N, C-alpha and C positions, 0 to 999 in steps of 0.2 A: 609504456611503463608497466612493469610487472606488478600486479596488485597483490600477489601472494595468496591467491585463492585456490591454487592448484591443490586438489585433495581435500579441501574443506567440505563440510557437510552442512546443508541448509534445509530449513523448512520455510516455505512461502505459502501463507494462507491466501485464499482468493487467487490461487495460481492457475486456474483454468482459463481465465479470460482477462482482458484489459491490462491494467498496470501490473497486477500480480503476475500474469503470464509473461509479460515483457521482462520483469525482474528475474523470474526464474530462468528465462532464456539467457539473460546476460550473465547471471552467476554461473550457469553451466558453460557458457562460452569461455568464461575465465578459468574454468577447470574445476568448479565445484560439482559435487553430486547433490541432487536436490529432491526433496519430497514436496510435491505440490498438493495442496489441500483445498477441497471445495465440497459442496453438498451434492452436486449432480454428477453421478457416476459416469454417464456416457460422455459428457463434455470434458470431464476431468481426464478420462482415459485417452480420449482423442488428443487432448493437449499434450499429455505425456508422450504419446507416440510421435507426435510432431516434433517435440523438443529433443527427443532422443535422436531422431533422424537428422535434425539440424546440427546438433552439438556433439553427438557421439559420447555423451556422458550418461551416467545413471540418472534417470528422472522417474521417481516412484509416485504413482497416484494414490492418495489416501483420502477416502471419503470420510468427512467429519463435519459436524455443525459446531462452530465455535461458541454457540449459545449453550452448549452442554458441557459442564465440567468433566463428566464421565467420558464423553467422546473425545474431548481435548486431551485428557491425561492418557487415554489409550492411544490416540494418534501420535502424540509426541514419543511415547515409549516405543511404538512400532517403528517410527521413523528412525530413532536412534539405533534400534536393533538392526534394521535392514541396511542402514547406511554405514553402520559401524562407528557411531558416535554422532555428536552434534556440535557445531560451532556457531551457526548463524540462524536467527529467527527474523523473518520479515512478516509483520502483521499487516495484511492488505485485504482482510476478509470481510468486506461489507459493501453493500450497494451504495453508489454515490448519492449524496443529497439527503437521503432518508425517506421514510414512508410519506406518501402524499398526505396522509391524515395526521402527520406529526410535524409539519414544517411551518404551519401558521396560515392565517392569523390565529391568535390565541383562542378565539371562540370556537374554532373548528378542530382543535387538538383532541385526539383520542388518546387518553392517558396510556392505555395498554400498548398502543402502537409506538408512542414515544419511548416508553420503558423498554420495549423490545428493540428499538433502534440502539439504545444505550447498551442493552444486553449483548447485542451482536458486536458493535464496533469497540466500545470502551471496555466492557467487562470481558468480551471475547479476547481482546488483546491482552488484558491482564491475565486471563486464564492460560493463554498460550505461553506468556512469559513465565508465569509461576511454574508451569510444567517443564519448561525448557531450561530454566536456570540451573537446576542440579547437574544437568549434562554439560552445560557451558562451564560450570565451576570445575568439573572433572578435567576439562581440557586446560584450565588456566588461561583460557583465551575465548572470548565470545563477543558477538555483535547482536544487538537487537535494534531493528529499525521499524518504526511505526509509521505507516502511511496515513496521513491525516488529510488536510485540505484547507483551502483558503476561506471557506465559510467561517472558519474560526475568527477571521479578521473583518468580517462583514456582517452587520446586523441584518436580520430578516428571516433566517432559517432557524427556527427554534430547535430543531433536531440536529441538523448538520453542524451549525455553529457551535452549539454546546458540546456535542460529542467530539468535535475536532479539537476544541480548546482543552477538553479533559485529557486527550491523548498527549498533548504537549506537556501537561503537568505530570502525567504518568512517566513520560520519557525522562524528564529531569529527576524525578524522585528515584527511579530505578538507577539512573546514572550515578547518583550520589551513593546509593546503597551497594552497587555492584562493582564500582571502579577498582576497589581494592582486590578484586578477584580476577582482574584482567578482562573485564567485560565493559564495553562501551554501549551506550544506549542513545539513540538519536531519533528525531522525528522529521519527516518530509511533508511539506505542504505542496502538493501539485495544485495547479489552477485548472483552467480549461485545457483538457488533454485529449488528444486524438486516440480513440480506441475503436473496437469493433462496433460500438453503438453510435459513433459519431455520424456516419452517413444517414442513419435513420432519423436521428434528432434534427440534423440540418434539413433533411427533406421535409419533415413535418413542419418546421418553422417556415420553410420556403413555400409550402402549400398554403399556409395561412396568409403569407405576404404576397402571394402571386408571383414569386420568382423561383429560380432554380436554387439548388443547394449551394452551388459554387458562389452565386451572388450573395447569399446569406453569409457565407464565410468571409468573402471579400469585405463586406460591410462591417462585420464583427471586428476585423483586424485592420481596418483603415486607420490612418493616423488620427489620434485623439478619440477613437471610439471607446466608450466606457466598458465595452466587453473585451477590448484588445489588450495589447502589451507593447513594450518598447521595441521589440524586434519585429513586430508587424506580421506575425504568423502564429498559428496554433502549435503548441508544444506537442510532441508525439510521446506516446507511452515509452518508447525506447529511450528517450532522453531522461525520463524519470528513472528508468532502469540504470542508466549510466551513473547518475548521482547516487543511487542506492548501492550499486556495486562498489563504488569508491568508499562509501561509509562502512560497508561490510568488509573492507579490505585491511590488509596489514599496514597500509600507508596512512590510515585515518586515526591513529592513536590520539592525535591532538584534538579531535572533535568528539566530545561526549556531553550529553545533557543539552544538546543544541537543537534548534529548529532551522532547517534548511528550506527556504522558499524557492520552488522551481517552477516559475510561471512565465519566464521570458521577460520579466520586468513589468508585470501588471500593476496598475495603480500608481499613485504619486505620493502616498504616505511615506514618511521617513520613520524607520524604527532604529533605535540606537540603545 
């Protein structure tokens, strides 16, 4: 299926690693030119070189901190200038889970760290959207996809849960405001997802349990494991990228203001 992404121009925040990098790769494979954004210059530039070599598309590294409105506004303007316009924004620019001092229990919460988590993930996505919207309106065609997470549906993480829930609300609100301009806005909830950090996390848990990393993963995704899912294996970042690329495509007009959960069927709750 031709997704109609050939020649489109995209910004992906958090594009140097993990889910963001996988999304940037998939958009480029589908024919888009992409600006990837992160704070660490060396990692960002290495990712851009890798993606250019793989996809033969333009992939521009732009260093910016989404916690700064000044940096975000400058980054978006630079991306639009260098790419020759802008059609797609993917907000994936925050660390998973949240700061260790902002996740609970409540007696341990450091207010400043909790506020910084919100400043990066929620307000960061808002800043990027606000800066990008005028360029999307110029095209009369636009896509905004916010990468959130299933902590929104599980009590326990006072930072991650609240931030992720707020991104769902932001997505619906922007969808209502922007649909008349040819812009759709959606949100994706990844669950446990394989990225560059997964081997290290599994090895650390394995060391605590006295087993190897492979055994930890097998147990996590065994039938009826509370950590597992219906398909019995971990979702890969590339699979989140496939979902995101479709939402960014010309085939996805029917979907706006919606939340797509991409976990491989985790949990047994019914949402309707």
